[in-house]
C-alpha positions in Angstrom: 123.5 23.1 53.3 123.4 23.6 57.0 126.2 22.5 59.2 126.3 22.1 62.9 128.9 21.8 65.4 129.7 18.6 67.4 127.8 18.3 70.5 130.1 19.1 73.6 130.4 16.0 75.9 129.4 18.1 78.9 126.1 19.5 77.4 122.9 18.5 78.8 119.9 18.5 76.5 116.8 20.3 77.7 114.0 17.7 77.8 111.4 20.5 77.8 112.7 22.3 74.8 109.7 21.5 72.7 107.3 22.7 75.2 109.3 26.0 75.6 109.3 26.4 71.8 105.5 25.8 71.7 105.2 28.6 74.1 107.2 31.0 71.9 105.7 29.8 68.7 104.2 33.2 67.9 107.4 35.0 68.4 109.4 32.5 66.4 106.9 32.7 63.5 107.2 36.6 63.6 111.0 36.5 63.7 111.1 34.1 60.7 108.5 36.2 58.9 110.6 39.3 59.4 113.6 37.5 58.0 111.6 36.4 55.0 110.6 40.0 54.4 114.2 41.2 54.6 115.2 38.5 52.2 112.6 39.4 49.6 113.4 43.1 50.0 117.1 42.2 49.3 116.2 40.1 46.1 116.9 36.9 47.9 120.6 37.8 48.7 122.1 36.6 52.0 125.1 38.3 53.6 127.3 36.0 55.6 129.2 38.2 58.0 132.4 36.9 59.7 134.7 38.5 62.3 138.4 38.0 62.3 139.6 36.6 65.6 143.0 38.3 65.1 141.8 41.8 64.0 138.3 42.0 65.0 137.3 43.3 61.6 134.1 42.3 59.9 133.8 41.0 56.4 130.8 39.8 54.5 130.1 37.7 51.4 126.7 38.0 49.5 125.0 34.9 48.3 122.0 34.7 46.1 119.5 32.0 46.9 118.1 29.9 44.2 114.6 28.8 44.9 113.4 25.5 43.4 109.8 25.5 42.4 108.1 22.2 43.0 105.2 21.1 41.0 102.6 18.6 42.1 102.5 15.5 40.2 99.0 14.7 39.0 98.2 11.3 40.5 94.5 11.1 39.4 93.8 8.4 36.8 
């Protein structure tokens, strides 16, 4: 599950964001592919790193991703 923060009232959305992302599509793909390679190399375990606001110390939690296999339903008669 992904969560997001509430949109700040003073934030202005970028109407050109889609075009900017299209211009960076190759870099975005490579970034995602590198992340996938790290995930596969780590047996699909994610680390969530948090930093304490009080102490500045880092801690991490490792989570294993469960991948769901989807099979295509045969729709031919």
